[in-house]
Structure formats: C-alpha cells, structure tokens
C-alpha positions in Angstrom: -17.2 3.6 0.1 -14.5 2.1 2.4 -10.9 2.0 1.3 -7.8 0.1 2.5 -4.9 2.5 2.8 -1.2 1.7 3.1 0.2 3.0 6.3 3.9 2.7 5.5 5.9 2.6 2.2 6.2 -0.9 0.7 10.0 -1.6 0.1 11.1 -1.2 -3.5 12.1 -4.3 -5.4 14.4 -3.6 -8.3 12.9 -4.3 -11.7 9.4 -4.7 -10.3 8.1 -1.3 -11.3 6.1 1.0 -8.9 5.3 -0.1 -5.4 2.6 1.3 -3.1 3.5 4.1 -0.8 2.2 5.4 2.5 -1.3 6.8 1.9 -2.0 4.8 -1.3 -5.4 3.4 -1.7 -5.1 -0.4 -2.1 -8.7 -1.3 -2.8 -12.2 -0.2 -2.0 -15.5 -2.0 -1.0 -19.0 -0.8 -0.2 -19.8 0.6 3.2 -20.2 -2.1 5.8 -17.8 -4.5 4.1 -16.6 -7.4 6.3 -12.8 -6.7 6.2 -10.6 -9.7 7.1 -8.4 -9.7 10.1 -5.2 -9.4 8.0 -6.6 -6.3 6.3 -7.7 -4.7 9.6 -4.3 -5.5 11.1 -2.0 -4.2 8.4 -3.8 -1.3 6.7 -5.9 1.7 7.6 -9.5 1.6 6.7 -11.2 4.9 5.7 -14.7 5.7 4.8 -15.1 8.3 2.1 -18.4 9.5 0.7 -18.1 8.9 -3.0 -19.6 7.0 -5.9 -18.2 3.8 -7.3 -16.9 5.6 -10.3 -15.0 8.1 -8.1 -13.6 5.2 -6.0 -12.3 3.5 -9.1 -10.5 6.7 -10.1 -8.9 7.0 -6.7 -7.5 3.4 -7.1 -6.2 3.9 -10.6 -2.5 3.5 -11.3 -0.5 5.8 -13.5 0.9 3.8 -16.4 2.9 4.3 -19.6 3.5 2.1 -22.7 7.0 0.7 -23.0 8.5 -1.7 -25.5 9.1 -5.2 -24.2 12.0 -6.8 -26.1 10.9 -10.4 -25.1 7.4 -9.9 -26.2 8.3 -7.7 -29.2 5.4 -5.4 -28.4 4.4 -2.5 -26.2 3.1 -3.3 -22.7 1.7 -1.2 -20.0 4.1 -0.4 -17.1 3.0 1.0 -13.8 5.0 4.2 -13.1 3.0 5.3 -10.1 1.1 2.8 -8.0 -1.8 5.2 -7.5 -2.6 8.5 -9.1 -4.2 9.7 -5.9 -3.4 9.0 -2.3 -4.5 10.0 1.2 -2.2 12.4 3.2 -2.4 10.3 6.3 -0.3 12.8 8.3 -2.9 15.6 7.5 -6.0 13.5 8.3 -7.7 14.8 11.3 -9.2 11.8 13.1 -11.5 11.5 16.1 -8.9 9.2 17.6 -5.1 8.9 17.5 -3.7 7.6 14.3 -1.3 5.6 16.4 -4.0 2.9 16.7 -3.5 2.3 13.0 0.1 1.6 13.5 -0.4 -0.8 16.5 -0.1 -4.3 14.8 -1.8 -5.9 17.9 -5.0 -3.8 17.6 -7.2 -4.2 14.5 -7.8 -1.1 12.5 -10.9 0.9 13.2 -12.8 2.4 10.3 -12.4 6.1 10.2 -14.3 8.7 8.1 -12.5 11.4 6.1 -13.6 14.2 3.9 -13.9 13.4 0.2 -10.6 14.1 -1.5 
C-alpha cells in the first residue's frame, strides 16, 4: 500500500480537537496510485508492504466518547489524529529526506519497512 504522510505538524486550532502531526498517516491507496500534484507536493508518500486491513489500522484515529450539551448525547471526539505514525526522522531512505521538504519538487515514493 502507499500512504500519504504529513511532513510537518499541522497548526492547532483551538476547539477543533486533535490535528495531524509530523509522521501521521493521512490516507492510503493501493500500490501504483496516481497521486495528484497537490498530494505529491505537500506530503511524503511511502510504500509499506501490508494488507488493506493493516493499512486501515494505521490510519485509525484514537477517539473517546464525550457528552455534547447542544446535542444532549454522547459523541465521538478525536483525541489523537492517528494511533500510529511514521518516525520520519528515523526512516532510512535511499535518498535524502530533504527532497520531501522541497515544495518545488514533487514527492518521490519511497519504501519503508512495515511498522
């Protein structure tokens, strides 16, 4: 599977709950996916050998039930954007990770070991 990975923390917005952090998996698609230019420009793309079920687990958020006064019922609130993330700084790549951070160059797809 191929995953979009956030390269820098998304700034917090008060009252909006958890936001994605550096290394969080944003989404995944099958190998060979035709990623758009915006995705290739603003995210890292990594290939990880895993099943669809494993990929879904890597993209799950951690949630908790909280009582919403307006709705007068419990609702699910995201407390951690992703339960799992990729330690970008520890990933050993065949090329410099600085290519991912260059907003002029589109992201290359890199392979990493299953996490």
